C-alpha positions in Angstrom: 10.3 -1.3 0.1 7.2 -1.5 -1.3 4.0 -3.7 -0.8 2.5 -6.0 -4.0 -0.9 -7.1 -4.3 -0.9 -10.1 -6.5 -4.2 -10.1 -8.7 -6.6 -12.6 -9.2 -9.2 -12.3 -12.6 -10.9 -14.5 -14.6 -12.4 -13.8 -18.5 -11.1 -10.1 -17.8 -12.9 -9.5 -14.6 -10.9 -8.6 -11.4 -12.0 -10.7 -8.4 -13.6 -9.3 -5.7 -10.8 -10.5 -3.2 -8.4 -8.4 -5.4 -10.3 -5.1 -4.8 -10.4 -6.2 -1.3 -6.4 -6.8 -1.1 -6.1 -3.1 -2.5 -8.0 -1.8 0.1 -6.2 -3.2 2.6 -2.6 -2.9 1.1 -3.2 0.6 0.9 -4.6 1.1 4.4 -1.2 -0.6 5.3 1.2 1.6 2.8 0.0 4.7 4.0 0.8 3.8 7.8 4.2 2.6 6.6 4.5 5.6 3.8 5.6 3.0 1.4 4.3 2.4 -2.2 1.7 -0.3 -3.1 1.7 -1.9 -6.4 -0.1 -4.8 -8.0 1.2 -7.7 -10.5 -1.1 -9.0 -13.0 -0.2 -12.3 -14.6 -1.8 -13.9 -18.1 -2.3 -12.9 -21.9 -3.6 -10.3 -23.7 -4.1 -8.3 -20.5 -4.4 -4.6 -21.6 -7.8 -3.9 -20.9 -7.4 -5.4 -17.4 -4.7 -3.7 -16.4 -6.6 -0.3 -17.7 -9.3 -1.2 -15.3 -6.9 -2.1 -12.2 -4.8 1.1 -12.9 -8.4 3.0 -12.1 -7.8 1.7 -8.6 -5.8 3.8 -5.7 -2.3 1.9 -6.7 1.1 3.4 -7.3 1.9 1.1 -10.2 0.8 -1.9 -12.0 3.2 -4.4 -13.0 2.0 -6.6 -16.1 3.6 -10.2 -16.9 2.4 -11.8 -20.0 3.5 -15.1 -21.4 1.6 -17.9 -23.4 2.4 -20.1 -20.1 0.2 -17.7 -18.4 -2.8 -18.1 -20.5 -4.7 -20.0 -18.1 -4.0 -19.8 -14.4 -1.8 -22.4 -13.0 0.0 -23.1 -9.9 2.9 -23.7 -11.4 2.6 -20.6 -13.7 1.9 -18.1 -11.1 4.5 -19.4 -8.6 7.3 -19.4 -11.2 6.7 -16.0 -12.4 6.1 -14.8 -9.0 9.6 -16.3 -7.7 11.3 -14.7 -11.0 9.8 -11.1 -10.4 10.8 -11.4 -6.5 14.4 -12.1 -7.7 14.7 -9.0 -9.6 12.5 -6.4 -7.4 12.4 -6.1 -3.9 8.8 -5.9 -1.8 8.2 -6.3 1.7 4.9 -7.7 1.8 3.1 -9.9 -0.9 -0.9 -10.2 -0.5 -3.2 -12.1 -2.4 -6.8 -13.5 -1.6 -7.4 -16.5 0.4 -8.9 -17.9 -2.3 -8.9 -22.0 -3.8 -6.0 -20.2 -6.4 -4.4 -18.0 -3.9 -3.7 -20.0 -1.3 -2.6 -22.8 -4.0 0.2 -20.7 -5.7 1.5 -18.3 -3.0 2.6 -21.0 -0.2 4.8 -22.4 -3.2 6.5 -19.1 -3.6 7.3 -18.7 0.1 8.4 -22.1 0.1 10.6 -21.5 -2.9 12.2 -18.6 -1.4 12.1 -19.9 1.9 10.0 -16.8 3.5 7.4 -16.9 6.2 4.0 -17.0 5.2 0.7 -16.4 7.2 -2.5 -17.7 5.7 -6.5 -16.7 6.3 -5.2 -13.4 7.9 -8.3 -10.9 9.4 -5.7 -7.7 9.5 -2.4 -6.6 8.6 -0.3 -3.7 10.0 3.2 -3.0 9.6 5.6 -1.2 12.1 9.0 -0.5 11.1 10.6 -3.8 9.7 7.7 -5.6 11.8 4.8 -7.3 10.0 1.9 -7.9 12.2 -0.7 -10.5 11.3 -4.1 -11.6 12.7 -5.9 -14.7 11.9 -8.1 -17.1 14.1 -6.7 -20.0 15.8 -8.2 -23.2 17.6 -11.0 -23.5 15.5 -12.1 -20.0 15.5 -11.6 -20.0 19.0 -9.0 -17.0 19.9 -7.4 -14.4 17.6 -3.9 -14.9 17.2 -1.3 -11.8 16.5 1.6 -12.8 14.6 4.9 -10.8 14.7 7.4 -11.4 11.4 10.6 -9.7 12.0 12.5 -8.2 8.9 10.5 -10.7 6.7 11.6 -9.0 3.2 9.1 -10.1 2.0 6.1 -11.4 4.4 3.6 -13.5 2.4 -0.1 -12.8 3.3 -3.4 -14.5 2.1 -6.5 -12.4 3.2 -9.6 -13.7 4.2 -12.3 -13.1 1.5 -14.8 -10.4 3.1 -12.8 -9.2 5.6 -11.8 -5.7 4.4 -14.1 -3.5 2.1 -13.2 -3.8 -1.5 -11.1 -0.7 -2.8 -13.3 2.3 -4.8 -11.8 3.9 -8.2 -9.7 6.6 -7.7 -10.5 8.8 -10.5 -6.8 8.5 -11.6 -4.8 6.1 -13.5 -1.7 4.4 -11.7 1.2 3.8 -14.3 1.2 0.4 -15.9 4.6 -1.2 -16.3 5.4 -4.3 -18.7 7.6 -6.5 -16.7 10.0 -8.9 -19.3 10.9 -12.0 -17.5 12.0 -15.4 -19.3 9.5 -18.1 -18.2 11.0 -20.7 -20.3 12.6 -22.4 -17.1 9.0 -22.7 -15.4 7.8 -26.2 -16.1 3.9 -26.2 -16.8 2.6 -29.8 -15.1 -1.0 -29.5 -16.4 -3.2 -28.7 -19.2 -6.3 -26.2 -18.9 -8.9 -27.6 -21.5 -11.4 -25.1 -20.2 -13.7 -23.9 -17.8 -17.2 -25.2 -16.7 -19.8 -23.0 -15.0 -21.7 -24.8 -12.3 -24.9 -24.0 -11.9 -26.2 -21.4 -9.1 -28.1 -23.4 -6.9 -28.0 -20.5 -3.9 -27.5 -17.0 -3.1 -24.1 -15.8 -2.2 -24.6 -14.4 1.3 -21.3 -12.5 1.1 -22.9 -10.4 -1.7 -26.0 -9.6 -0.1 -26.9 -5.9 1.3 -28.8 -7.0 4.1 -28.8 -10.5 6.0 -31.2 -11.6 8.2 -29.4 -14.7 10.7 -31.1 -17.3 12.3 -29.7 -19.4 15.8 -30.5 -21.7 18.1 -32.9 -19.3 19.8 -35.4 -20.2 16.6 -36.0 -23.6 18.3 -37.3 -25.6 15.7 -36.8 -25.8 11.8 -40.4 -24.8 11.5 -39.8 -21.8 12.8 -37.1 -20.8 10.0 -40.4 -19.3 8.4 -40.6 -16.8 10.5 -37.2 -15.8 10.0 -37.6 -16.0 6.0 -40.5 -13.6 6.1 -38.6 -11.0 8.1 -35.9 -11.2 5.1 -38.1 -11.5 2.7 -40.5 -7.8 4.1 -36.7 -6.4 4.0 -35.7 -7.4 0.6 -32.8 -9.5 2.6 -31.5 -13.2 2.3 -31.7 -15.7 5.1 -28.5 -16.9 6.8 -27.7 -19.0 9.8 -25.3 -19.6 12.5 -23.3 -22.7 12.7 -25.5 -25.0 14.8 -28.1 -24.2 12.3 -26.0 -25.5 9.5 -25.2 -28.4 11.6 -28.8 -29.4 12.0 -29.5 -29.5 8.3 -32.1 -26.7 8.5 -29.9 -24.5 5.9 -27.1 -25.4 3.5 -23.5 -24.7 4.7 -23.2 -21.8 2.4 -25.6 -19.8 4.2 -23.8 -20.1 7.6 -21.6 -16.9 8.7 -18.7 -17.5 11.0 -14.9 -18.5 10.9 -15.7 -21.9 9.6 -18.7 -20.0 7.3 -18.5 -17.1 5.3 -17.7 -13.4 6.3 -20.1 -10.9 5.5 -20.4 -7.1 5.3 -23.9 -6.2 4.5 -25.6 -2.7 5.3 -27.5 -4.5 7.5 -27.5 -7.7 9.5 -30.3 -8.8 11.8 -29.4 -11.6 14.5 -32.2 -13.3 15.6 -31.8 -15.9 18.5 -28.1 -15.7 18.0 -25.8 -15.7 21.3 -22.8 -14.5 20.0 -19.9 -17.3 19.8 -16.6 -15.4 18.6 -16.7 -17.7 15.5 -19.9 -16.2 14.3 -19.4 -12.6 15.5 -16.0 -13.2 13.4 -17.9 -13.4 10.3 -20.2 -10.4 10.8 -18.9 -8.1 13.0 -17.6 -5.7 9.9 -21.3 -5.3 9.0 -22.5 -1.5 8.7 -25.5 -2.0 11.3 -26.2 -4.8 13.3 -29.2 -5.3 15.2 -29.7 -8.2 17.7 -32.9 -9.6 19.0 -32.3 -12.1 22.1 -33.9 -12.6 25.1 -30.6 -13.0 27.0 -29.5 -9.8 28.0 -26.4 -11.0 28.6 -25.5 -12.7 25.2 -22.2 -11.4 23.8 -23.8 -10.9 20.6 -25.2 -7.5 22.3 -21.2 -6.3 22.3 -21.0 -6.2 18.8 -24.4 -4.7 17.9 -25.3 -1.3 17.2 -29.2 -1.7 18.0 -30.1 -4.6 20.6 -33.9 -6.1 21.4 -34.0 -7.9 24.8 -37.1 -10.0 23.9 -38.7 -12.7 22.4 -38.0 -13.0 19.1 -41.2 -14.9 18.4 -42.8 -11.6 19.5 -40.5 -9.1 18.3 -40.3 -10.5 14.3 -43.8 -10.4 14.2 -44.0 -6.7 15.2 -40.9 -5.9 13.1 -43.0 -7.3 9.7 -46.2 -5.4 10.4 -44.1 -2.0 11.1 -42.8 -3.0 7.6 -46.4 -3.1 6.1 -46.0 -6.9 5.3 -47.8 -8.5 8.3 
Protein backbone atom coordinates (compact mmCIF):
# COMPACT_ATOMS: atom_id res chain seq x y z
CA UNK A 1 0.00 0.00 0.00
CA UNK A 2 1.12 3.56 -0.67
CA UNK A 3 1.51 6.72 1.41
CA UNK A 4 -0.91 9.63 0.99
CA UNK A 5 -0.21 13.31 1.60
CA UNK A 6 -3.24 15.57 2.04
CA UNK A 7 -2.27 18.85 0.38
CA UNK A 8 -3.16 22.21 1.91
CA UNK A 9 -3.55 25.26 -0.32
CA UNK A 10 -4.94 28.78 -0.21
CA UNK A 11 -5.73 31.05 -3.16
CA UNK A 12 -4.15 28.57 -5.54
CA UNK A 13 -0.87 28.48 -3.60
CA UNK A 14 0.47 25.34 -1.95
CA UNK A 15 1.26 25.71 1.74
CA UNK A 16 4.88 25.22 2.82
CA UNK A 17 3.76 22.45 5.18
CA UNK A 18 2.58 20.44 2.18
CA UNK A 19 6.03 20.58 0.60
CA UNK A 20 7.57 19.54 3.92
CA UNK A 21 5.14 16.60 4.15
CA UNK A 22 6.06 15.55 0.59
CA UNK A 23 9.74 15.61 1.52
CA UNK A 24 9.19 13.45 4.60
CA UNK A 25 6.74 11.19 2.78
CA UNK A 26 9.20 10.58 -0.05
CA UNK A 27 11.89 9.68 2.46
CA UNK A 28 9.62 7.12 4.11
CA UNK A 29 8.26 5.73 0.82
CA UNK A 30 11.76 5.10 -0.54
CA UNK A 31 12.80 3.25 2.59
CA UNK A 32 9.58 1.19 2.54
CA UNK A 33 9.72 0.75 -1.26
CA UNK A 34 6.18 1.98 -1.73
CA UNK A 35 4.51 4.77 -3.70
CA UNK A 36 3.91 8.32 -2.53
CA UNK A 37 0.68 10.00 -3.60
CA UNK A 38 -1.04 13.24 -2.71
CA UNK A 39 -4.66 14.29 -2.76
CA UNK A 40 -5.83 17.81 -3.61
CA UNK A 41 -9.33 18.85 -2.55
CA UNK A 42 -11.22 21.93 -3.73
CA UNK A 43 -12.63 23.48 -6.87
CA UNK A 44 -10.98 24.71 -10.12
CA UNK A 45 -7.74 22.94 -9.23
CA UNK A 46 -6.10 22.42 -12.61
CA UNK A 47 -3.32 24.97 -12.10
CA UNK A 48 -2.61 23.91 -8.52
CA UNK A 49 -2.64 20.24 -9.53
CA UNK A 50 -0.12 20.89 -12.30
CA UNK A 51 2.19 22.63 -9.83
CA UNK A 52 1.80 19.84 -7.29
CA UNK A 53 2.63 17.26 -9.96
CA UNK A 54 6.04 18.88 -10.45
CA UNK A 55 7.19 17.60 -7.06
CA UNK A 56 8.58 14.07 -6.42
CA UNK A 57 5.28 12.18 -6.33
CA UNK A 58 4.04 9.01 -7.97
CA UNK A 59 0.50 10.34 -8.49
CA UNK A 60 -1.67 13.35 -7.73
CA UNK A 61 -5.30 12.61 -6.90
CA UNK A 62 -7.77 15.46 -7.43
CA UNK A 63 -11.18 15.66 -5.81
CA UNK A 64 -13.24 18.60 -7.06
CA UNK A 65 -16.69 19.51 -5.80
CA UNK A 66 -18.66 22.66 -5.06
CA UNK A 67 -18.76 21.60 -1.41
CA UNK A 68 -14.97 21.83 -1.33
CA UNK A 69 -14.69 25.32 -2.80
CA UNK A 70 -13.69 26.58 0.65
CA UNK A 71 -12.00 24.57 3.35
CA UNK A 72 -14.32 23.20 6.02
CA UNK A 73 -13.50 20.34 8.41
CA UNK A 74 -16.72 18.58 7.38
CA UNK A 75 -15.91 18.80 3.69
CA UNK A 76 -12.31 17.64 3.97
CA UNK A 77 -12.98 14.86 6.48
CA UNK A 78 -16.04 13.66 4.58
CA UNK A 79 -14.24 13.51 1.24
CA UNK A 80 -11.21 11.77 2.73
CA UNK A 81 -13.31 9.18 4.52
CA UNK A 82 -15.01 8.33 1.22
CA UNK A 83 -11.65 8.19 -0.61
CA UNK A 84 -10.15 5.86 2.00
CA UNK A 85 -13.18 3.64 1.66
CA UNK A 86 -12.27 3.08 -1.99
CA UNK A 87 -8.44 3.14 -1.99
CA UNK A 88 -5.87 1.64 0.37
CA UNK A 89 -3.04 3.59 2.02
CA UNK A 90 -0.68 2.60 4.81
CA UNK A 91 -0.04 6.15 6.05
CA UNK A 92 -1.96 9.41 5.63
CA UNK A 93 0.00 12.60 6.41
CA UNK A 94 -0.81 16.29 6.55
CA UNK A 95 0.75 19.29 8.29
CA UNK A 96 0.13 19.97 11.97
CA UNK A 97 -1.60 23.23 11.16
CA UNK A 98 -4.85 24.83 12.30
CA UNK A 99 -6.63 23.04 9.45
CA UNK A 100 -4.70 19.76 9.44
CA UNK A 101 -5.17 19.30 13.18
CA UNK A 102 -8.87 19.99 12.71
CA UNK A 103 -9.89 17.67 9.90
CA UNK A 104 -7.52 14.67 10.11
CA UNK A 105 -8.55 13.54 13.64
CA UNK A 106 -12.15 13.56 12.39
CA UNK A 107 -11.22 11.09 9.65
CA UNK A 108 -9.28 8.89 12.08
CA UNK A 109 -12.24 8.86 14.48
CA UNK A 110 -14.70 8.16 11.66
CA UNK A 111 -12.67 5.16 10.47
CA UNK A 112 -11.64 4.13 14.00
CA UNK A 113 -7.95 4.23 13.11
CA UNK A 114 -4.91 5.45 15.10
CA UNK A 115 -3.56 8.99 14.80
CA UNK A 116 -0.32 10.56 16.04
CA UNK A 117 -0.24 14.35 16.03
CA UNK A 118 2.60 16.87 15.94
CA UNK A 119 5.16 14.28 14.83
CA UNK A 120 8.82 15.14 14.38
CA UNK A 121 9.93 12.04 12.49
CA UNK A 122 8.30 9.08 10.76
CA UNK A 123 9.68 5.66 9.84
CA UNK A 124 8.10 2.51 8.49
CA UNK A 125 9.47 -0.94 9.23
CA UNK A 126 7.49 -3.69 7.57
CA UNK A 127 3.90 -3.14 8.69
CA UNK A 128 4.91 -1.01 11.69
CA UNK A 129 4.86 2.79 11.64
CA UNK A 130 7.25 4.49 14.07
CA UNK A 131 6.39 8.10 14.90
CA UNK A 132 8.35 10.40 17.22
CA UNK A 133 6.78 13.33 19.03
CA UNK A 134 7.57 15.36 22.14
CA UNK A 135 5.88 14.63 25.45
CA UNK A 136 5.65 16.15 28.92
CA UNK A 137 5.72 19.70 27.58
CA UNK A 138 8.71 18.99 25.35
CA UNK A 139 10.86 17.39 28.03
CA UNK A 140 11.10 13.93 26.46
CA UNK A 141 10.98 12.46 22.97
CA UNK A 142 8.34 9.72 22.69
CA UNK A 143 8.52 7.04 19.99
CA UNK A 144 5.18 5.41 19.22
CA UNK A 145 4.88 2.14 17.32
CA UNK A 146 1.63 1.55 15.42
CA UNK A 147 1.19 -2.06 14.26
CA UNK A 148 -0.70 -2.82 11.04
CA UNK A 149 -2.55 0.51 10.95
CA UNK A 150 -4.10 0.40 7.46
CA UNK A 151 -3.92 3.37 7.62
CA UNK A 152 -2.13 5.32 10.35
CA UNK A 153 -2.89 9.05 10.41
CA UNK A 154 -0.12 11.54 11.16
CA UNK A 155 0.20 15.32 11.42
CA UNK A 156 3.71 16.63 10.82
CA UNK A 157 5.14 19.54 12.79
CA UNK A 158 5.77 22.57 10.52
CA UNK A 159 9.45 23.31 10.01
CA UNK A 160 10.47 19.81 11.06
CA UNK A 161 11.50 18.78 7.52
CA UNK A 162 13.03 20.53 4.55
CA UNK A 163 10.54 21.50 1.87
CA UNK A 164 10.55 19.27 -1.21
CA UNK A 165 12.06 20.65 -4.40
CA UNK A 166 10.61 20.25 -7.86
CA UNK A 167 11.67 16.96 -9.46
CA UNK A 168 11.95 18.15 -13.05
CA UNK A 169 9.33 15.60 -14.04
CA UNK A 170 5.55 15.58 -13.91
CA UNK A 171 3.61 13.04 -11.89
CA UNK A 172 0.36 11.71 -13.37
CA UNK A 173 -2.78 13.55 -12.28
CA UNK A 174 -5.96 11.54 -11.74
CA UNK A 175 -9.42 12.96 -11.11
CA UNK A 176 -11.28 10.97 -8.47
CA UNK A 177 -15.04 11.01 -8.81
CA UNK A 178 -16.76 10.81 -5.43
CA UNK A 179 -20.39 11.33 -4.55
CA UNK A 180 -20.24 13.93 -1.79
CA UNK A 181 -23.99 14.44 -1.57
CA UNK A 182 -24.01 12.75 1.85
CA UNK A 183 -21.39 15.16 3.21
CA UNK A 184 -23.15 17.75 5.36
CA UNK A 185 -21.37 21.10 5.59
CA UNK A 186 -22.37 22.72 8.87
CA UNK A 187 -20.91 26.17 8.24
CA UNK A 188 -20.77 28.77 5.48
CA UNK A 189 -17.56 30.52 4.51
CA UNK A 190 -18.30 34.16 3.71
CA UNK A 191 -14.73 35.12 2.84
CA UNK A 192 -11.24 35.54 4.23
CA UNK A 193 -9.69 38.47 6.02
CA UNK A 194 -5.93 38.87 5.87
CA UNK A 195 -4.47 40.28 9.09
CA UNK A 196 -1.89 43.02 8.94
CA UNK A 197 1.64 41.72 9.30
CA UNK A 198 2.96 42.97 12.62
CA UNK A 199 6.09 40.87 12.97
CA UNK A 200 8.57 38.79 10.99
CA UNK A 201 8.17 35.05 10.59
CA UNK A 202 11.33 33.58 12.11
CA UNK A 203 10.56 30.18 10.55
CA UNK A 204 11.17 31.70 7.10
CA UNK A 205 14.43 33.53 7.96
CA UNK A 206 17.81 32.43 6.57
CA UNK A 207 19.70 33.87 9.55
CA UNK A 208 18.44 33.76 13.14
CA UNK A 209 20.24 35.27 16.12
CA UNK A 210 18.62 34.03 19.33
CA UNK A 211 18.93 35.45 22.82
CA UNK A 212 18.73 33.43 26.01
CA UNK A 213 18.79 33.95 29.74
CA UNK A 214 22.49 34.82 29.49
CA UNK A 215 21.76 38.35 28.20
CA UNK A 216 20.64 39.12 31.78
CA UNK A 217 18.69 42.33 31.14
CA UNK A 218 16.20 43.48 28.50
CA UNK A 219 18.45 46.42 27.67
CA UNK A 220 21.13 43.96 26.55
CA UNK A 221 18.82 42.67 23.82
CA UNK A 222 20.02 45.64 21.76
CA UNK A 223 23.41 43.94 21.43
CA UNK A 224 21.79 40.83 19.94
CA UNK A 225 19.69 43.02 17.64
CA UNK A 226 22.83 44.78 16.45
CA UNK A 227 24.48 41.45 15.58
CA UNK A 228 21.36 40.31 13.73
CA UNK A 229 21.31 43.58 11.83
CA UNK A 230 24.97 43.23 10.86
CA UNK A 231 24.24 39.75 9.46
CA UNK A 232 20.95 40.67 7.80
CA UNK A 233 19.10 38.28 10.10
CA UNK A 234 16.24 38.34 12.58
CA UNK A 235 16.17 38.20 16.36
CA UNK A 236 14.56 35.30 18.22
CA UNK A 237 14.61 34.08 21.79
CA UNK A 238 14.39 31.11 24.10
CA UNK A 239 11.35 30.67 26.34
CA UNK A 240 12.73 32.62 29.35
CA UNK A 241 13.11 35.71 27.15
CA UNK A 242 9.55 35.43 25.86
CA UNK A 243 8.14 34.71 29.34
CA UNK A 244 9.72 37.95 30.56
CA UNK A 245 7.98 39.81 27.75
CA UNK A 246 11.21 41.01 26.15
CA UNK A 247 10.18 39.53 22.78
CA UNK A 248 6.73 38.53 21.45
CA UNK A 249 5.69 34.88 21.37
CA UNK A 250 6.09 34.88 17.58
CA UNK A 251 9.86 35.07 18.16
CA UNK A 252 10.10 32.03 20.45
CA UNK A 253 12.15 29.07 19.25
CA UNK A 254 11.37 25.67 20.74
CA UNK A 255 8.80 22.94 21.20
CA UNK A 256 6.31 25.42 22.64
CA UNK A 257 7.22 28.06 20.06
CA UNK A 258 8.37 27.80 16.45
CA UNK A 259 10.66 25.37 14.67
CA UNK A 260 13.33 27.05 12.54
CA UNK A 261 15.77 25.69 9.97
CA UNK A 262 17.85 28.72 8.90
CA UNK A 263 21.15 28.60 7.09
CA UNK A 264 22.77 30.17 10.16
CA UNK A 265 21.59 30.03 13.78
CA UNK A 266 23.52 31.88 16.49
CA UNK A 267 22.56 31.08 20.08
CA UNK A 268 23.61 33.86 22.45
CA UNK A 269 23.57 32.95 26.12
CA UNK A 270 21.27 29.96 25.59
CA UNK A 271 22.06 26.91 27.73
CA UNK A 272 20.22 24.50 25.43
CA UNK A 273 17.23 22.92 27.14
CA UNK A 274 15.71 20.07 25.16
CA UNK A 275 12.63 22.14 24.39
CA UNK A 276 14.78 24.80 22.70
CA UNK A 277 17.05 22.36 20.88
CA UNK A 278 13.98 20.63 19.41
CA UNK A 279 13.08 23.87 17.66
CA UNK A 280 16.47 24.67 16.09
CA UNK A 281 18.59 21.54 15.72
CA UNK A 282 17.70 21.31 12.02
CA UNK A 283 19.59 24.55 11.26
CA UNK A 284 22.31 24.18 8.63
CA UNK A 285 24.99 25.88 10.74
CA UNK A 286 24.70 26.41 14.48
CA UNK A 287 27.00 28.74 16.41
CA UNK A 288 26.75 28.79 20.20
CA UNK A 289 28.13 31.50 22.47
CA UNK A 290 28.04 30.64 26.16
CA UNK A 291 30.27 31.20 29.16
CA UNK A 292 29.55 27.67 30.45
CA UNK A 293 31.64 25.05 28.59
CA UNK A 294 29.28 22.29 29.78
CA UNK A 295 26.14 23.94 28.36
CA UNK A 296 24.02 21.36 26.41
CA UNK A 297 23.83 23.75 23.44
CA UNK A 298 27.43 22.84 22.53
CA UNK A 299 26.34 19.23 21.88
CA UNK A 300 24.36 20.33 18.80
CA UNK A 301 26.45 23.35 17.77
CA UNK A 302 28.74 23.11 14.74
CA UNK A 303 30.87 25.93 16.17
CA UNK A 304 31.11 26.85 19.84
CA UNK A 305 32.55 29.92 21.51
CA UNK A 306 33.15 29.55 25.25
CA UNK A 307 33.21 33.12 26.45
CA UNK A 308 31.36 36.16 27.69
CA UNK A 309 28.80 37.13 25.04
CA UNK A 310 29.21 40.81 26.04
CA UNK A 311 32.80 40.55 24.81
CA UNK A 312 32.33 38.07 21.96
CA UNK A 313 29.38 39.73 20.19
CA UNK A 314 31.02 43.19 19.91
CA UNK A 315 34.05 41.50 18.33
CA UNK A 316 31.82 39.69 15.83
CA UNK A 317 30.07 42.93 14.92
CA UNK A 318 33.45 44.63 14.50
CA UNK A 319 34.71 41.79 12.29
CA UNK A 320 31.62 42.25 10.13
CA UNK A 321 32.56 45.88 9.65
CA UNK A 322 29.60 47.16 11.62
CA UNK A 323 31.35 48.00 14.89
